N, CA, C and O atoms as a Maestro MAE file, in Angstrom:
{
 s_m_m2io_version
 :::
 2.0.0
}

f_m_ct {
 s_m_title
 :::
 protein
 m_atom[220] {
  # First column is atom index #
  i_m_mmod_type
  r_m_x_coord
  r_m_y_coord
  r_m_z_coord
  i_m_residue_number
  s_m_chain_name
  s_m_pdb_residue_name
  s_m_pdb_atom_name
  i_m_atomic_number
  :::
  1 25 -10.691 15.305 -16.843 1 A "MET " " N  " 7
  2 3 -10.947 14.330 -16.291 1 A "MET " " CA " 6
  3 2 -11.554 13.633 -17.311 1 A "MET " " C  " 6
  4 15 -12.328 14.240 -18.051 1 A "MET " " O  " 8
  5 25 -11.315 12.356 -17.490 2 A "ASN " " N  " 7
  6 3 -11.846 11.505 -18.904 2 A "ASN " " CA " 6
  7 2 -13.237 11.232 -18.329 2 A "ASN " " C  " 6
  8 15 -13.297 11.080 -17.109 2 A "ASN " " O  " 8
  9 25 -14.205 11.161 -18.943 3 A "THR " " N  " 7
  10 3 -15.679 10.879 -18.540 3 A "THR " " CA " 6
  11 2 -16.001 9.614 -19.054 3 A "THR " " C  " 6
  12 15 -17.138 9.167 -18.895 3 A "THR " " O  " 8
  13 25 -15.023 8.904 -19.726 4 A "ARG " " N  " 7
  14 3 -15.727 7.573 -20.085 4 A "ARG " " CA " 6
  15 2 -15.510 6.658 -18.972 4 A "ARG " " C  " 6
  16 15 -16.374 5.810 -18.750 4 A "ARG " " O  " 8
  17 25 -14.361 6.727 -18.170 5 A "ASN " " N  " 7
  18 3 -13.746 6.157 -16.581 5 A "ASN " " CA " 6
  19 2 -14.680 6.501 -15.711 5 A "ASN " " C  " 6
  20 15 -14.895 5.604 -14.897 5 A "ASN " " O  " 8
  21 25 -15.331 7.474 -15.565 6 A "VAL " " N  " 7
  22 3 -16.253 7.874 -14.564 6 A "VAL " " CA " 6
  23 2 -17.812 7.180 -14.868 6 A "VAL " " C  " 6
  24 15 -18.643 6.825 -14.032 6 A "VAL " " O  " 8
  25 25 -17.888 7.125 -16.263 7 A "ALA " " N  " 7
  26 3 -19.377 6.407 -16.764 7 A "ALA " " CA " 6
  27 2 -19.221 4.719 -16.475 7 A "ALA " " C  " 6
  28 15 -20.102 4.005 -15.996 7 A "ALA " " O  " 8
  29 25 -17.861 4.293 -16.898 8 A "ALA " " N  " 7
  30 3 -17.664 3.081 -16.521 8 A "ALA " " CA " 6
  31 2 -17.788 2.714 -15.170 8 A "ALA " " C  " 6
  32 15 -18.424 1.688 -14.926 8 A "ALA " " O  " 8
  33 25 -17.200 3.492 -14.059 9 A "ARG " " N  " 7
  34 3 -17.230 2.909 -12.692 9 A "ARG " " CA " 6
  35 2 -18.716 2.911 -12.103 9 A "ARG " " C  " 6
  36 15 -19.000 2.196 -11.142 9 A "ARG " " O  " 8
  37 25 -19.753 3.835 -12.786 10 A "SER " " N  " 7
  38 3 -20.992 4.224 -12.561 10 A "SER " " CA " 6
  39 2 -21.767 2.750 -12.899 10 A "SER " " C  " 6
  40 15 -22.688 2.353 -12.186 10 A "SER " " O  " 8
  41 25 -21.415 2.206 -13.742 11 A "GLU " " N  " 7
  42 3 -22.291 1.267 -14.515 11 A "GLU " " CA " 6
  43 2 -21.597 -0.060 -13.602 11 A "GLU " " C  " 6
  44 15 -21.982 -1.155 -14.012 11 A "GLU " " O  " 8
  45 25 -20.717 -0.103 -12.529 12 A "GLY " " N  " 7
  46 3 -20.169 -1.414 -11.770 12 A "GLY " " CA " 6
  47 2 -21.504 -2.390 -11.448 12 A "GLY " " C  " 6
  48 15 -21.360 -3.611 -11.500 12 A "GLY " " O  " 8
  49 25 -22.737 -1.829 -11.131 13 A "GLY " " N  " 7
  50 3 -23.770 -2.631 -10.768 13 A "GLY " " CA " 6
  51 2 -23.529 -3.159 -9.424 13 A "GLY " " C  " 6
  52 15 -22.606 -2.756 -8.716 13 A "GLY " " O  " 8
  53 25 -24.356 -4.054 -9.084 14 A "GLU " " N  " 7
  54 3 -24.257 -4.416 -7.572 14 A "GLU " " CA " 6
  55 2 -23.376 -5.344 -7.198 14 A "GLU " " C  " 6
  56 15 -23.002 -5.407 -6.027 14 A "GLU " " O  " 8
  57 25 -22.903 -6.240 -8.208 15 A "ALA " " N  " 7
  58 3 -21.786 -7.254 -8.053 15 A "ALA " " CA " 6
  59 2 -20.517 -6.473 -7.698 15 A "ALA " " C  " 6
  60 15 -19.807 -6.829 -6.758 15 A "ALA " " O  " 8
  61 25 -20.212 -5.314 -8.521 16 A "GLY " " N  " 7
  62 3 -18.969 -4.568 -8.342 16 A "GLY " " CA " 6
  63 2 -19.065 -4.094 -6.935 16 A "GLY " " C  " 6
  64 15 -18.048 -4.347 -6.289 16 A "GLY " " O  " 8
  65 25 -19.926 -3.529 -6.337 17 A "GLN " " N  " 7
  66 3 -20.362 -2.840 -5.219 17 A "GLN " " CA " 6
  67 2 -20.160 -3.883 -3.940 17 A "GLN " " C  " 6
  68 15 -19.302 -3.653 -3.087 17 A "GLN " " O  " 8
  69 25 -20.946 -4.945 -3.886 18 A "ALA " " N  " 7
  70 3 -20.421 -6.140 -3.369 18 A "ALA " " CA " 6
  71 2 -19.117 -6.500 -3.049 18 A "ALA " " C  " 6
  72 15 -18.732 -6.691 -1.896 18 A "ALA " " O  " 8
  73 25 -18.356 -6.607 -4.155 19 A "LEU " " N  " 7
  74 3 -17.233 -7.209 -4.079 19 A "LEU " " CA " 6
  75 2 -16.104 -6.098 -3.602 19 A "LEU " " C  " 6
  76 15 -14.965 -6.366 -3.221 19 A "LEU " " O  " 8
  77 25 -16.635 -4.924 -3.703 20 A "GLY " " N  " 7
  78 3 -15.604 -3.668 -3.392 20 A "GLY " " CA " 6
  79 2 -16.336 -3.686 -1.611 20 A "GLY " " C  " 6
  80 15 -15.410 -3.395 -0.855 20 A "GLY " " O  " 8
  81 25 -17.256 -3.858 -1.046 21 A "ASP " " N  " 7
  82 3 -17.463 -4.135 0.240 21 A "ASP " " CA " 6
  83 2 -16.949 -5.196 0.718 21 A "ASP " " C  " 6
  84 15 -16.713 -5.174 1.926 21 A "ASP " " O  " 8
  85 25 -16.688 -6.173 0.114 22 A "ALA " " N  " 7
  86 3 -15.880 -7.527 0.687 22 A "ALA " " CA " 6
  87 2 -14.620 -7.340 0.755 22 A "ALA " " C  " 6
  88 15 -14.034 -7.834 1.719 22 A "ALA " " O  " 8
  89 25 -13.912 -6.632 -0.176 23 A "GLY " " N  " 7
  90 3 -12.427 -6.143 -0.216 23 A "GLY " " CA " 6
  91 2 -12.224 -5.467 1.009 23 A "GLY " " C  " 6
  92 15 -11.300 -5.825 1.739 23 A "GLY " " O  " 8
  93 25 -13.210 -4.238 1.428 24 A "MET " " N  " 7
  94 3 -12.717 -3.582 2.396 24 A "MET " " CA " 6
  95 2 -13.042 -4.422 3.699 24 A "MET " " C  " 6
  96 15 -12.300 -4.285 4.672 24 A "MET " " O  " 8
  97 25 -13.910 -5.118 3.744 25 A "VAL " " N  " 7
  98 3 -13.754 -6.192 5.143 25 A "VAL " " CA " 6
  99 2 -12.763 -6.657 5.198 25 A "VAL " " C  " 6
  100 15 -12.122 -6.464 6.231 25 A "VAL " " O  " 8
  101 25 -12.068 -7.629 3.936 26 A "VAL " " N  " 7
  102 3 -10.980 -8.251 3.916 26 A "VAL " " CA " 6
  103 2 -9.733 -7.370 4.752 26 A "VAL " " C  " 6
  104 15 -9.084 -7.792 5.709 26 A "VAL " " O  " 8
  105 25 -9.619 -6.129 4.140 27 A "LEU " " N  " 7
  106 3 -8.567 -5.152 4.156 27 A "LEU " " CA " 6
  107 2 -8.392 -4.535 5.697 27 A "LEU " " C  " 6
  108 15 -7.345 -4.303 6.301 27 A "LEU " " O  " 8
  109 25 -9.894 -4.333 6.164 28 A "ARG " " N  " 7
  110 3 -9.751 -4.151 7.508 28 A "ARG " " CA " 6
  111 2 -9.406 -5.397 8.471 28 A "ARG " " C  " 6
  112 15 -8.676 -5.161 9.433 28 A "ARG " " O  " 8
  113 25 -9.829 -6.555 8.298 29 A "SER " " N  " 7
  114 3 -9.662 -7.693 8.959 29 A "SER " " CA " 6
  115 2 -8.035 -8.191 8.989 29 A "SER " " C  " 6
  116 15 -7.530 -8.916 9.846 29 A "SER " " O  " 8
  117 25 -7.393 -7.620 7.863 30 A "ALA " " N  " 7
  118 3 -5.859 -7.859 7.769 30 A "ALA " " CA " 6
  119 2 -5.232 -6.957 8.535 30 A "ALA " " C  " 6
  120 15 -4.343 -7.313 9.310 30 A "ALA " " O  " 8
  121 25 -5.616 -5.675 8.415 31 A "LEU " " N  " 7
  122 3 -4.945 -4.788 9.424 31 A "LEU " " CA " 6
  123 2 -5.357 -4.839 10.772 31 A "LEU " " C  " 6
  124 15 -4.680 -4.303 11.650 31 A "LEU " " O  " 8
  125 25 -6.113 -5.268 10.947 32 A "ALA " " N  " 7
  126 3 -6.666 -5.691 12.539 32 A "ALA " " CA " 6
  127 2 -5.867 -6.742 13.339 32 A "ALA " " C  " 6
  128 15 -5.426 -6.784 14.488 32 A "ALA " " O  " 8
  129 25 -5.855 -7.591 12.256 33 A "GLY " " N  " 7
  130 3 -5.182 -8.915 12.490 33 A "GLY " " CA " 6
  131 2 -3.324 -8.859 12.697 33 A "GLY " " C  " 6
  132 15 -2.615 -9.492 13.479 33 A "GLY " " O  " 8
  133 25 -3.013 -7.990 11.807 34 A "THR " " N  " 7
  134 3 -1.732 -7.788 11.939 34 A "THR " " CA " 6
  135 2 -1.317 -7.054 13.246 34 A "THR " " C  " 6
  136 15 -0.370 -7.401 13.952 34 A "THR " " O  " 8
  137 25 -2.280 -5.816 13.526 35 A "LEU " " N  " 7
  138 3 -1.840 -4.990 14.640 35 A "LEU " " CA " 6
  139 2 -2.103 -6.123 16.068 35 A "LEU " " C  " 6
  140 15 -1.404 -6.091 17.081 35 A "LEU " " O  " 8
  141 25 -2.933 -6.805 15.907 36 A "LEU " " N  " 7
  142 3 -3.050 -7.539 16.942 36 A "LEU " " CA " 6
  143 2 -2.061 -8.523 17.431 36 A "LEU " " C  " 6
  144 15 -1.728 -8.755 18.594 36 A "LEU " " O  " 8
  145 25 -1.609 -9.116 16.208 37 A "TRP " " N  " 7
  146 3 -0.282 -10.028 16.056 37 A "TRP " " CA " 6
  147 2 0.656 -9.311 16.858 37 A "TRP " " C  " 6
  148 15 1.042 -9.655 17.975 37 A "TRP " " O  " 8
  149 25 1.052 -8.143 16.130 38 A "VAL " " N  " 7
  150 3 2.206 -7.316 16.747 38 A "VAL " " CA " 6
  151 2 2.254 -7.122 18.000 38 A "VAL " " C  " 6
  152 15 3.275 -7.322 18.659 38 A "VAL " " O  " 8
  153 25 0.953 -6.633 18.570 39 A "GLY " " N  " 7
  154 3 0.784 -6.477 19.933 39 A "GLY " " CA " 6
  155 2 0.802 -7.555 20.869 39 A "GLY " " C  " 6
  156 15 1.292 -7.377 21.984 39 A "GLY " " O  " 8
  157 25 0.174 -8.988 20.429 40 A "ALA " " N  " 7
  158 3 0.432 -10.055 21.279 40 A "ALA " " CA " 6
  159 2 1.828 -10.384 21.428 40 A "ALA " " C  " 6
  160 15 2.178 -11.095 22.370 40 A "ALA " " O  " 8
  161 25 2.871 -9.824 20.384 41 A "LEU " " N  " 7
  162 3 4.163 -10.446 20.491 41 A "LEU " " CA " 6
  163 2 5.038 -9.727 21.582 41 A "LEU " " C  " 6
  164 15 6.088 -10.116 22.093 41 A "LEU " " O  " 8
  165 25 4.258 -8.464 21.822 42 A "LYS " " N  " 7
  166 3 5.017 -7.871 23.072 42 A "LYS " " CA " 6
  167 2 5.014 -8.483 24.587 42 A "LYS " " C  " 6
  168 15 5.682 -8.108 25.551 42 A "LYS " " O  " 8
  169 25 3.954 -9.653 24.492 43 A "PHE " " N  " 7
  170 3 4.200 -10.620 25.705 43 A "PHE " " CA " 6
  171 2 4.563 -11.613 25.917 43 A "PHE " " C  " 6
  172 15 4.409 -12.364 26.880 43 A "PHE " " O  " 8
  173 25 5.371 -11.735 24.513 44 A "VAL " " N  " 7
  174 3 5.704 -13.102 24.567 44 A "VAL " " CA " 6
  175 2 7.337 -13.233 24.943 44 A "VAL " " C  " 6
  176 15 8.099 -12.392 24.466 44 A "VAL " " O  " 8
  177 25 7.825 -14.227 25.744 45 A "GLU " " N  " 7
  178 3 9.220 -14.029 25.983 45 A "GLU " " CA " 6
  179 2 10.350 -13.742 25.237 45 A "GLU " " C  " 6
  180 15 11.258 -12.990 25.594 45 A "GLU " " O  " 8
  181 25 10.277 -14.377 24.153 46 A "TYR " " N  " 7
  182 3 11.345 -14.102 23.035 46 A "TYR " " CA " 6
  183 2 11.178 -12.424 22.562 46 A "TYR " " C  " 6
  184 15 12.144 -11.763 22.178 46 A "TYR " " O  " 8
  185 25 10.193 -12.041 22.635 47 A "GLU " " N  " 7
  186 3 10.225 -10.643 22.274 47 A "GLU " " CA " 6
  187 2 10.699 -9.601 23.448 47 A "GLU " " C  " 6
  188 15 11.234 -8.510 23.253 47 A "GLU " " O  " 8
  189 25 10.411 -10.132 24.579 48 A "ALA " " N  " 7
  190 3 11.223 -9.502 25.791 48 A "ALA " " CA " 6
  191 2 12.526 -9.702 25.765 48 A "ALA " " C  " 6
  192 15 13.201 -8.679 25.653 48 A "ALA " " O  " 8
  193 25 13.021 -10.588 25.827 49 A "GLU " " N  " 7
  194 3 14.406 -10.667 25.712 49 A "GLU " " CA " 6
  195 2 15.189 -9.991 24.503 49 A "GLU " " C  " 6
  196 15 16.313 -9.506 24.636 49 A "GLU " " O  " 8
  197 25 14.600 -10.006 23.515 50 A "GLN " " N  " 7
  198 3 15.087 -9.136 22.318 50 A "GLN " " CA " 6
  199 2 15.261 -7.647 22.628 50 A "GLN " " C  " 6
  200 15 16.127 -6.927 22.131 50 A "GLN " " O  " 8
  201 25 14.387 -7.301 23.457 51 A "ILE " " N  " 7
  202 3 14.055 -5.705 23.495 51 A "ILE " " CA " 6
  203 2 14.736 -5.381 25.149 51 A "ILE " " C  " 6
  204 15 14.728 -4.276 25.690 51 A "ILE " " O  " 8
  205 25 15.161 -6.339 25.593 52 A "GLN " " N  " 7
  206 3 15.913 -6.026 27.027 52 A "GLN " " CA " 6
  207 2 17.070 -5.296 26.978 52 A "GLN " " C  " 6
  208 15 17.261 -4.479 27.879 52 A "GLN " " O  " 8
  209 25 18.056 -5.453 25.920 53 A "PRO " " N  " 7
  210 3 19.164 -4.443 25.998 53 A "PRO " " CA " 6
  211 2 18.885 -3.065 25.589 53 A "PRO " " C  " 6
  212 15 19.703 -2.163 25.769 53 A "PRO " " O  " 8
  213 25 17.731 -2.889 25.036 54 A "MET " " N  " 7
  214 3 17.369 -1.644 24.723 54 A "MET " " CA " 6
  215 2 16.504 -0.692 25.982 54 A "MET " " C  " 6
  216 15 16.282 0.518 25.957 54 A "MET " " O  " 8
  217 25 16.173 -1.559 26.908 55 A "VAL " " N  " 7
  218 3 15.313 -0.766 28.147 55 A "VAL " " CA " 6
  219 2 16.539 -0.343 29.060 55 A "VAL " " C  " 6
  220 15 16.346 0.280 30.104 55 A "VAL " " O  " 8
  :::
 }
 m_bond[219] {
  # First column is bond index #
  i_m_from
  i_m_to
  i_m_order
  :::
  1 1 2 1
  2 2 3 1
  3 3 4 2
  4 3 5 1
  5 5 6 1
  6 6 7 1
  7 7 8 2
  8 7 9 1
  9 9 10 1
  10 10 11 1
  11 11 12 2
  12 11 13 1
  13 13 14 1
  14 14 15 1
  15 15 16 2
  16 15 17 1
  17 17 18 1
  18 18 19 1
  19 19 20 2
  20 19 21 1
  21 21 22 1
  22 22 23 1
  23 23 24 2
  24 23 25 1
  25 25 26 1
  26 26 27 1
  27 27 28 2
  28 27 29 1
  29 29 30 1
  30 30 31 1
  31 31 32 2
  32 31 33 1
  33 33 34 1
  34 34 35 1
  35 35 36 2
  36 35 37 1
  37 37 38 1
  38 38 39 1
  39 39 40 2
  40 39 41 1
  41 41 42 1
  42 42 43 1
  43 43 44 2
  44 43 45 1
  45 45 46 1
  46 46 47 1
  47 47 48 2
  48 47 49 1
  49 49 50 1
  50 50 51 1
  51 51 52 2
  52 51 53 1
  53 53 54 1
  54 54 55 1
  55 55 56 2
  56 55 57 1
  57 57 58 1
  58 58 59 1
  59 59 60 2
  60 59 61 1
  61 61 62 1
  62 62 63 1
  63 63 64 2
  64 63 65 1
  65 65 66 1
  66 66 67 1
  67 67 68 2
  68 67 69 1
  69 69 70 1
  70 70 71 1
  71 71 72 2
  72 71 73 1
  73 73 74 1
  74 74 75 1
  75 75 76 2
  76 75 77 1
  77 77 78 1
  78 78 79 1
  79 79 80 2
  80 79 81 1
  81 81 82 1
  82 82 83 1
  83 83 84 2
  84 83 85 1
  85 85 86 1
  86 86 87 1
  87 87 88 2
  88 87 89 1
  89 89 90 1
  90 90 91 1
  91 91 92 2
  92 91 93 1
  93 93 94 1
  94 94 95 1
  95 95 96 2
  96 95 97 1
  97 97 98 1
  98 98 99 1
  99 99 100 2
  100 99 101 1
  101 101 102 1
  102 102 103 1
  103 103 104 2
  104 103 105 1
  105 105 106 1
  106 106 107 1
  107 107 108 2
  108 107 109 1
  109 109 110 1
  110 110 111 1
  111 111 112 2
  112 111 113 1
  113 113 114 1
  114 114 115 1
  115 115 116 2
  116 115 117 1
  117 117 118 1
  118 118 119 1
  119 119 120 2
  120 119 121 1
  121 121 122 1
  122 122 123 1
  123 123 124 2
  124 123 125 1
  125 125 126 1
  126 126 127 1
  127 127 128 2
  128 127 129 1
  129 129 130 1
  130 130 131 1
  131 131 132 2
  132 131 133 1
  133 133 134 1
  134 134 135 1
  135 135 136 2
  136 135 137 1
  137 137 138 1
  138 138 139 1
  139 139 140 2
  140 139 141 1
  141 141 142 1
  142 142 143 1
  143 143 144 2
  144 143 145 1
  145 145 146 1
  146 146 147 1
  147 147 148 2
  148 147 149 1
  149 149 150 1
  150 150 151 1
  151 151 152 2
  152 151 153 1
  153 153 154 1
  154 154 155 1
  155 155 156 2
  156 155 157 1
  157 157 158 1
  158 158 159 1
  159 159 160 2
  160 159 161 1
  161 161 162 1
  162 162 163 1
  163 163 164 2
  164 163 165 1
  165 165 166 1
  166 166 167 1
  167 167 168 2
  168 167 169 1
  169 169 170 1
  170 170 171 1
  171 171 172 2
  172 171 173 1
  173 173 174 1
  174 174 175 1
  175 175 176 2
  176 175 177 1
  177 177 178 1
  178 178 179 1
  179 179 180 2
  180 179 181 1
  181 181 182 1
  182 182 183 1
  183 183 184 2
  184 183 185 1
  185 185 186 1
  186 186 187 1
  187 187 188 2
  188 187 189 1
  189 189 190 1
  190 190 191 1
  191 191 192 2
  192 191 193 1
  193 193 194 1
  194 194 195 1
  195 195 196 2
  196 195 197 1
  197 197 198 1
  198 198 199 1
  199 199 200 2
  200 199 201 1
  201 201 202 1
  202 202 203 1
  203 203 204 2
  204 203 205 1
  205 205 206 1
  206 206 207 1
  207 207 208 2
  208 207 209 1
  209 209 210 1
  210 210 211 1
  211 211 212 2
  212 211 213 1
  213 213 214 1
  214 214 215 1
  215 215 216 2
  216 215 217 1
  217 217 218 1
  218 218 219 1
  219 219 220 2
  :::
 }
}
């Protein structure tokens, strides 16, 4: 393991931590939004018509 990379990561400071936290919030929100969107499509008439031949 390269110790220079470990030291550089630990010196990120509060700004780096805040940016990382904000990024995680964005990623979680995007994942939740995508899953909700796909789930909501199951109740739309277009989706029901497309899946009808498979049922």
